[in-house]
N, C-alpha and C positions, 0 to 999 in steps of 0.2 A: 124294094125300099125297105128299107127297116120300119119293124111294126112293132106297135104295143109300146113299150121302155124305151125302143131308140128311135130318133130322127134324126132326118139327115137335112141338114141346113144348104138349100141349092143353090144359096147365096155366095157359097164359099167354093161350090166347083171352078175346079180350075185345069184347063185345057194346058200338058206340057208335049214333050214331043208325041209323034205320030203314035197312034196308038195307048198313048196313057195321057190320066187323066188323074186330080187328087179332090177329094171331097170332104166332108168332116160331117162326123155322126156324132150325138150325144145319148148315151149307153147308161141310166143308173146315174146320172150325173155327172159323166165323165165324159170330158171332151174327146174323142178318141179320131187322129187324122189317118183317112184311108186312101192308099196310093194305089191305081190301077196302072198295073203292070204287063208287059207279056213275058208271065212265070208261070210255073208249074204249081209252085204250092204257095200258102199261105203263111206270111210270117210276122207273127206280135211281138213289138218291142216297146220295157218301158224303162225309158233314159232320164239318167241325171243330166243339169243339176235341179232340175223341176218337175222330173217326174209324168212328163211327156209320153201318150201311147200315138204309137203310130202300127198300123198295118199296113203289110205290102200284101197285095190279092190278087188273084189270075184274072185275067178283063173279065172269063167270061164266068166269076166265078156267082152267083146270086150272091142278092143283098140278105136272103134268109139266109145260106150258108154263111157269110159271114158271121149274121148275129148268134146263129145257133152256136158258132163258135166262141165268141167272144161271152158266149152267157156259159159256156165250160170252163174258160179262165178267168172268168172276175172275182172269185177268192184270192186268183196269183194276180192279179192284175193290182187290188187293192193291197196287199201284202206288199206287193216292190213298191209301188207308190208308199205307202208307210215308213218302209226303211228308207228311201230315196228321203224322205220328207225329212225326217230325223239324223240324218248324217248330217255335221256342220258342214257350211255352204262357204267357200273364200273367195273374197273378189280378189283382182287383181293384185299380186302380189309387189309387196316395196322390199323385198329381204331386208327385212328388219328384226331385229331380237323376239322371240314369239310366236310367229309365225311359222307355217308348217311345210315342207318340202320332202316332196316324196320321189325314193331312188331305189329301181326294181321292186319297187310296190311296196316298202316297207315307211314309215312316216320318221320324220324325224322334226328336231323342234330347233328352230333356226336359232344361233347364238351368234349377235354380231361382235367383232371387235375391230378395232382399227389399228391400222396398221399402214406403210407405204409399199404396199405388193398384196395385189390380190391374192386372195385362196380361198379354196373351201373344202372342210377336211370333217369327215363322220366321225365322232365319237360315241358310243350306246346309242341314247338316244337322240343325239345331237347333231345339226350338222354345224358348225365353227365356220362362218364367212368371216375372213380377213377380207376390211374393202377401207379404200380412203376415206378421210373423215367425211370431205364436200364431195362425195360422188352421190349422181342422182339415181332414184330407183332405175330410168332406162338402163345408165352405164353396167348399175348390179345385175340387171336383168341378162343385159348383155352375156355380163361374164360367165356367169351361171348357166344362160346355153349353151352357149359354148364348154364348159366344164361337163353338160351332159354330154355332150357332142364327142370327147374324147372319148368319154365313159360308154358310149353306144357302138364306135369305132370298133374299141376293142371287144366289145361281146362279139359284134357282128363277123367280124376275124377270124372268130373262133367259130360261130354258129352258122354260117353261110354255109363254110367246105364241108360241113358235119352232115348238114340238107340236099348240097350236091350229091353228095356220094351216095346218102340213103337212097335219093329220086334220080339220081344220073341224068338231072338237069342244070341245067349252067350258066351262071351271068356271064356277061363278059365282062361287066364291073358296078360296082352299084358305090352310092352315093348319099350322104344324109342329108336332109331337108328340115327345116321348120314348115310343117303344113298341116291347116287348123280344120279342115276335113277329110283327111285321109289320112291313115296310120303307114298305109305304103303303097306305092305304085311303082310300074313298069313299062319298056318300052319294048312293047315285043318283038318289033323288026329289029333293034340293035340287040336285044338284049338286056340293056341294063335294068338295075333296079336302085329305087331310093328307098329310103326307110325314112321315117317322120322323128323328128329328135322328141316328142314328146314319149315314143316310147323308153327311154330310158326312166322314166316315174313308173314304169308297171313292171309286173312281172315278169322274170326274163321266158317263164312258158308263153308269154307275150309275143317277145320278139320273136320267137320259135314258128308261132303260128305264121304270124306276119310273113316273115321269112321261106316258109314254105309256102305260103296262098300266091305271095308272088313269082316264086318259080316254077310252079304250078300253069301259071298267067302262061309262059312262055311255050309247053305246051299245048294251053288250051286256053285262046283270051275271053270266054264268054263263061258264066256260070251254068254251065250245065251240067246236065246229067254223066259227063264225061270228067266233067271237073270237079265235080263235088265225091265222085267215085276214087278220083285220085285224092282227094282231101282223105277222106274215111281210109283208106288204103295208108296210106302214111301218119294220119295225127287219128287215130279212130273219135280220141276226145275233141275233137277243133271244137265242135258248136260250147261245150263250156269253156272251154279258154277264151273262145270270141264271145259267150257272155260275160266273162269277168275284165276284158276288153271294153267294152262298148259300152258294159251297163246291163243290168237283168233283162232278161228275153228270155223265149220262145217262140218257137216255128211248128206250123203243124205237119203232117205228114199223109195228106188228102190230097 
């Protein structure tokens, strides 16, 4: 059990799949969700939009070892929480003038104009969105989502063959999909890859990371030593790219 400044709230302990469980600890006033899993290394995450802190830890690791790790990363955790808290938070977009739109990691200010045909054009720091005057926010969202899809497809068509050539791994087919919990996924039996539409909002290096990640899964289904060895071989800076993609995080090497 965490001692001194860290306390485990046993009431929050939750069992999941076999040999996995979750509990919450409080350390220096920071609530940390600890996921116990059948993994080899410990991973620490500070995630937007609220700066929530989570740890994935091996089942065999003691509470004292986790506490020591948190102690060594406490300044980093507080720094990341501060950065996230100071970032502007945006609720669901209405796709009207003044809102922000992200395209390949760059921020644009939406400028809406009325017209008979929907369109979206990027000009300097503006995203000029032409919409019908009586359109609803849902209709505008659907149009922008399909605009993202077209943008993403062009990039995938260019980048997927690049990484297939580098790795020697080949997807049988690919498709874009609106996903809220995953950046990508694949079917290792059929060789098909799905890429999240939201990646069109991120820097292109994030798209490359996800493409590589899913291609390697065609050779190794699990996140094990072989998988990470291949990631390190083909994209040595993949951890930094993942941090950009998912929010600020850090992993232990214990």
